[in-house]
C-alpha positions in Angstrom: 31.6 4.4 -4.3 34.6 4.5 -6.6 34.2 6.5 -9.7 35.4 3.6 -11.8 32.9 1.2 -10.4 29.9 0.6 -12.7 26.5 0.8 -11.1 23.7 -1.6 -11.9 20.5 0.1 -13.0 18.3 -2.8 -14.1 18.2 -6.5 -14.7 19.1 -8.8 -16.4 22.9 -9.2 -16.5 23.2 -10.6 -20.0 26.0 -11.6 -22.3 25.5 -8.3 -24.2 26.2 -6.5 -21.0 29.5 -8.4 -20.6 30.5 -7.4 -24.1 29.6 -3.8 -23.2 32.0 -3.9 -20.3 34.9 -4.9 -22.6 34.0 -2.2 -25.1 33.3 0.7 -22.8 35.6 0.4 -19.9 37.7 3.7 -19.9 41.2 3.3 -21.2 43.9 5.1 -23.0 42.5 4.3 -26.5 38.9 5.4 -25.9 37.8 9.0 -25.7 35.5 10.3 -23.0 32.8 11.0 -25.6 32.9 7.6 -27.3 32.9 5.9 -23.9 29.8 7.9 -22.8 28.0 7.1 -26.1 28.6 3.4 -25.4 27.5 3.8 -21.8 24.4 5.8 -22.8 23.3 3.3 -25.4 23.9 0.4 -23.1 22.0 2.1 -20.3 19.0 2.6 -22.5 19.1 -1.2 -23.1 19.2 -1.9 -19.3 22.9 -2.2 -18.7 25.4 -0.1 -16.7 26.3 3.5 -16.4 29.2 5.1 -14.6 28.3 7.5 -11.8 29.7 11.1 -11.4 31.0 11.0 -7.9 32.2 13.5 -5.3 32.1 14.0 -1.6 28.3 14.6 -1.4 27.2 12.0 -3.9 29.2 9.4 -2.0 27.8 10.5 1.3 24.2 10.4 0.0 24.6 7.3 -2.1 23.6 8.8 -5.4 25.0 8.3 -8.9 24.7 11.8 -10.3 25.1 15.2 -8.6 21.5 16.3 -9.6 19.3 17.5 -6.7 15.6 17.8 -7.6 13.5 20.1 -5.4 9.8 19.4 -5.9 6.6 19.4 -4.0 5.5 16.2 -5.7 6.3 12.9 -4.1 6.1 11.0 -7.4 8.9 13.2 -8.8 11.0 12.6 -5.7 10.8 8.9 -6.2 11.4 9.1 -10.0 14.5 11.2 -9.7 16.0 9.2 -6.9 15.4 6.0 -8.9 17.1 7.6 -11.9 20.3 8.3 -9.9 19.7 11.8 -8.6 18.4 12.9 -5.3 14.7 13.8 -5.0 14.1 16.6 -2.5 10.5 17.0 -1.2 9.5 20.6 -0.3 7.8 20.4 3.0 6.3 23.9 3.2 2.5 23.8 3.0 2.2 20.4 4.7 0.9 20.0 8.2 2.9 17.4 10.2 0.2 14.9 9.5 0.2 15.6 5.8 4.0 15.5 5.7 4.0 12.1 7.4 1.6 10.8 4.8 3.8 12.0 2.0 7.0 10.6 3.5 5.3 7.3 4.2 4.3 7.1 0.6 7.8 7.8 -0.6 9.2 5.2 1.8 6.8 2.6 0.3 7.7 3.4 -3.3 11.4 4.4 -3.3 12.9 1.1 -2.3 16.4 1.5 -1.0 17.1 4.8 -2.7 17.8 7.9 -0.7 15.9 11.2 -0.7 15.9 14.5 1.1 13.5 17.1 2.4 13.5 20.9 2.2 12.0 23.1 4.9 11.4 26.9 5.1 12.4 28.5 8.4 13.4 32.1 7.6 15.7 33.9 10.0 13.3 36.9 10.1 9.5 36.7 10.0 6.6 38.6 11.5 5.2 37.4 14.8 6.6 36.1 18.0 9.6 33.9 17.1 9.5 32.3 20.5 5.8 31.3 20.4 5.6 27.5 20.0 1.8 27.2 20.6 0.6 27.0 17.0 -3.0 28.0 17.8 -2.0 31.1 19.8 0.5 32.1 17.2 -2.0 31.7 14.3 -4.5 33.8 16.2 -2.0 36.6 16.9 -0.8 36.6 13.2 -4.4 36.7 11.9 -5.1 39.8 14.0 -2.2 41.6 12.2 -3.6 41.3 8.7 -5.6 44.3 7.6 -9.1 43.6 6.3 -8.3 45.6 3.2 -5.8 43.0 2.1 -8.4 40.2 2.2 -10.9 42.3 0.4 -8.4 43.1 -2.3 -7.6 39.4 -2.8 -11.3 38.6 -3.2 -11.8 41.4 -5.7 -8.9 40.1 -7.8 -10.4 36.6 -7.8 -13.9 37.8 -8.6 -12.7 40.1 -11.4 -10.8 37.1 -12.9 -14.0 34.9 -12.8 -12.6 32.4 -10.3 -15.6 30.8 -8.6 -16.1 31.0 -4.9 -15.4 28.1 -2.7 -18.2 25.8 -1.4 -19.6 27.1 1.8 -18.4 24.1 3.8 -14.8 24.2 2.6 -12.4 25.6 5.2 -9.6 27.9 4.1 -7.1 27.0 6.7 -4.7 29.5 8.3 -2.1 29.8 5.5 0.6 29.4 8.2 2.5 26.9 6.1 5.9 26.2 7.8 7.3 29.7 7.8 8.2 29.6 11.6 9.6 27.5 14.4 6.2 26.4 15.6 5.6 24.6 12.4 9.1 23.8 11.2 10.4 22.0 14.3 7.6 19.4 14.4 8.2 18.9 10.7 11.9 18.2 11.3 11.0 15.8 14.1 8.8 13.9 11.6 11.4 14.0 8.8 14.0 12.3 11.1 11.7 9.3 11.6 12.3 8.3 8.0 15.4 6.3 7.5 15.8 7.0 3.7 16.1 10.7 4.3 19.8 11.6 4.0 19.7 15.4 4.1 17.6 18.3 5.2 17.9 21.8 3.5 16.5 25.1 4.7 15.3 27.4 1.9 15.6 30.7 3.8 18.5 31.5 6.0 20.7 29.6 8.4 18.8 27.1 10.5 18.9 27.7 14.3 21.6 25.9 16.2 19.3 23.4 17.9 17.8 22.3 14.6 21.3 21.9 13.1 22.3 19.8 16.1 19.1 17.7 15.9 19.7 16.9 12.2 23.4 16.2 12.3 23.2 14.1 15.5 20.9 11.8 13.6 23.6 11.2 11.0 22.0 13.4 8.3 23.5 16.3 6.5 22.0 19.8 6.7 22.4 22.7 4.3 20.8 25.9 3.3 20.3 28.2 0.3 21.9 31.5 0.0 21.9 34.5 -2.5 25.2 36.2 -1.4 28.7 35.2 -0.3 28.0 36.8 3.1 25.0 34.5 3.6 27.0 31.5 2.6 29.7 32.4 5.1 27.1 32.5 7.9 26.0 29.0 6.8 29.5 27.8 7.0 30.2 29.4 10.4 27.1 27.7 11.7 28.6 24.3 10.9 26.4 23.3 7.9 27.5 20.4 5.8 26.9 22.2 2.4 25.6 25.4 0.9 23.2 25.9 -2.1 24.0 29.1 -4.0 20.9 30.3 -5.9 21.2 33.0 -8.4 18.8 35.6 -9.5 17.4 33.5 -12.4 16.0 30.9 -10.2 12.4 30.2 -9.4 10.9 30.9 -6.0 12.8 33.0 -3.5 15.9 34.5 -5.0 18.4 37.2 -4.4 19.8 39.9 -6.7 23.0 38.3 -8.0 23.1 36.3 -11.2 24.2 32.7 -11.1 27.4 32.9 -13.1 28.6 35.7 -10.8 27.3 34.2 -7.6 28.5 30.6 -7.9 32.3 31.2 -7.9 32.0 33.8 -5.2 30.2 31.5 -2.9 32.5 28.6 -3.8 35.6 30.7 -2.9 33.9 32.1 0.2 33.2 28.7 1.9 35.9 26.4 0.4 36.4 23.5 1.1 32.7 23.2 2.1 30.7 21.7 -0.8 28.5 24.1 -2.8 25.5 23.2 -5.0 24.7 25.6 -7.8 21.1 26.7 -8.3 19.3 29.2 -10.4 19.1 28.9 -14.2 19.9 25.1 -14.4 17.9 24.1 -17.4 20.0 21.3 -18.7 23.4 19.7 -19.0 25.2 22.7 -20.3 24.4 24.8 -17.2 25.3 21.7 -15.2 28.7 21.5 -16.9 29.3 25.2 -16.3 28.5 24.8 -12.6 30.8 21.8 -12.2 33.6 23.6 -14.1 33.4 26.4 -11.6 33.9 24.0 -8.7 30.3 23.2 -7.7 29.6 19.8 -6.2 26.4 19.5 -8.0 23.3 21.3 -9.2 20.1 22.1 -7.3 17.2 22.2 -9.7 13.5 23.1 -9.2 11.7 24.5 -12.2 12.6 21.6 -14.4 10.3 19.3 -12.4 7.1 21.4 -12.6 6.1 20.1 -16.0 7.4 16.5 -16.0 5.1 13.5 -16.6 5.0 12.7 -12.9 4.2 16.3 -11.7 1.1 16.8 -9.6 0.4 20.2 -11.1 -2.9 20.7 -12.9 -3.0 20.6 -16.7 -3.7 24.4 -17.0 -0.7 25.1 -14.7 1.6 22.8 -16.7 0.4 24.4 -20.0 1.2 27.9 -18.6 4.8 26.8 -18.1 5.0 25.2 -21.6 3.7 28.4 -23.2 5.9 30.8 -21.3 9.2 32.4 -22.4 12.1 33.4 -20.2 10.9 37.0 -20.3 7.5 36.0 -18.7 8.7 35.7 -15.1 8.9 38.4 -12.4 10.1 38.6 -8.8 7.2 39.6 -6.6 6.3 39.7 -2.9 2.6 39.3 -3.8 2.2 35.7 -2.6 4.8 35.0 0.1 5.9 38.4 1.4 9.5 37.9 0.1 10.9 38.3 -3.4 9.8 35.2 -5.3 10.2 34.6 -9.0 6.9 33.4 -10.6 5.0 33.8 -13.9 3.9 37.3 -14.5 0.1 37.7 -14.7 -2.8 40.0 -13.7 -2.2 39.1 -10.0 1.5 40.2 -10.0 0.7 43.3 -12.0 -2.1 44.3 -9.7 0.0 44.1 -6.5 2.7 46.1 -8.2 0.5 49.2 -8.8 0.8 52.2 -6.6 -2.9 52.3 -5.8 -3.1 48.8 -4.3 -2.2 47.5 -0.8 1.4 47.2 0.2 2.5 43.5 0.5 2.9 42.3 4.0 5.9 40.4 5.5 6.3 36.7 5.8 4.2 34.8 6.9 1.4 37.5 6.9 1.2 37.9 3.1 0.7 34.1 2.6 -1.9 34.1 5.2 -3.7 37.1 3.7 -3.8 35.4 0.2 -4.8 32.0 1.5 -8.2 32.2 -0.2 -6.5 32.8 -3.5 -4.3 29.7 -3.1 -7.3 27.6 -2.2 -9.6 28.8 -5.0 -6.7 28.4 -7.5 -6.3 24.8 -6.4 -10.0 24.0 -6.8 -10.5 26.0 -10.1 -7.2 25.9 -12.0 -8.8 26.5 -15.4 -10.4 29.8 -14.3 -7.5 30.9 -12.1 -4.4 31.1 -14.3 -4.6 34.8 -14.8 -4.2 35.3 -11.0 -2.4 32.0 -10.2 0.7 31.5 -8.1 3.0 29.7 -10.5 6.6 30.0 -9.1 9.2 29.2 -11.8 12.6 30.3 -12.9 13.8 31.9 -16.2 14.6 28.4 -17.5 10.8 28.2 -18.1 11.6 29.3 -21.7 13.3 25.9 -22.3 10.5 23.9 -20.8 8.6 23.1 -24.1 7.4 19.6 -23.7 6.4 17.1 -21.0 9.1 14.5 -20.3 9.6 11.6 -17.8 11.7 12.6 -14.8 14.1 9.8 -15.5 14.7 11.1 -19.0 15.3 14.6 -17.7 18.0 13.3 -15.4 19.7 11.2 -18.1 19.5 13.9 -20.8 21.1 16.3 -18.3 24.0 13.8 -17.7 24.5 13.2 -21.4 24.5 16.9 -22.3 26.8 17.7 -19.4 29.4 15.2 -20.5 29.1 16.3 -24.1 29.7 19.9 -23.0 32.7 18.9 -20.9 34.1 16.8 -23.7 33.7 19.7 -26.1 35.7 21.9 -23.8 38.3 19.2 -23.4 38.7 19.1 -27.2 39.1 22.9 -27.4 42.0 22.7 -24.9 43.6 19.6 -26.5 47.1 20.1 -27.9 46.8 17.0 -30.1 
């Protein structure tokens, strides 16, 4: 889509919209800022808005280079309908559950595109070649010390989290961290026509999965935390790279975003790079685009939106937190993962408690905690797994996902216009 082509966002096409076109079409006499104000006001009234286009937005058919990672299907739909790209996190879903989620998205998203994120780390415990899920699960379960499960139960009991009903099954906790679960997930993902892209959260996807995804016409990318990791992604033939800095929620590396982004952009140029980690609004988005990023990959922002599926106590924990209240911990997934600091993270960090296991063993060992947290969120917040980035300090109220998208765009353009005025010689 041409950057000068307006995109229709809602009906009807009225005489007021026609007048808007004559007033706001960019020209020599109108500044970028005044043009956007007119566009923004008209958009609020159901008119037109200009998309922010580049190679990836044109390929994916989206208006704004905002990529929203979320485990909530409602957020995926809301963001895609607002002009960004909703990205469903597939980890934690069985193939059958994933099919249900994707079918629901297909039924509600119309002709808008969306994407899916998988987790297939390059290194994990267990037999990487074992594709029999039952046998793999049994082998991994035997590798978990009894002391770890006992420690988990003691933390939950001390926190006052009720026990599960006797007839409620825990499940294995093997949630997509290996080939035996990830490959069937990808096969299911590719059955859904509106999926335009698949991303891998941990490491370079194996060559056969890259070929499977790209041969279907979809793009494939992966997250990285260092320029060296980004270079490996590029060498594997990926279509784009996501550079996530230390500030981000979930699994992150050791390099801050402002340092990491330009390094990765330079390392893999001309491959498109999405900036992640610390994206809390349009100002960070403007900074990322100014450095040469092709867009922003966001996650934490969507944990406390109106459409989020999180429980009210979990959402309140995000709203109450400051940017100092997060910590990177291996206590839930086995890899460094930024989450809210609480009694759980503090307990696993003490010297007299069990050492965390690798991935996926740690997640399997703490499966009971995840299940009891889900059933009893009010009682479990002191030991809950609430992954979120340092931008949590700016997440102070619940908003609609569409408003988050459009406010980001407005603030981004305001920031870029402010920079333009600073450099102006007039």
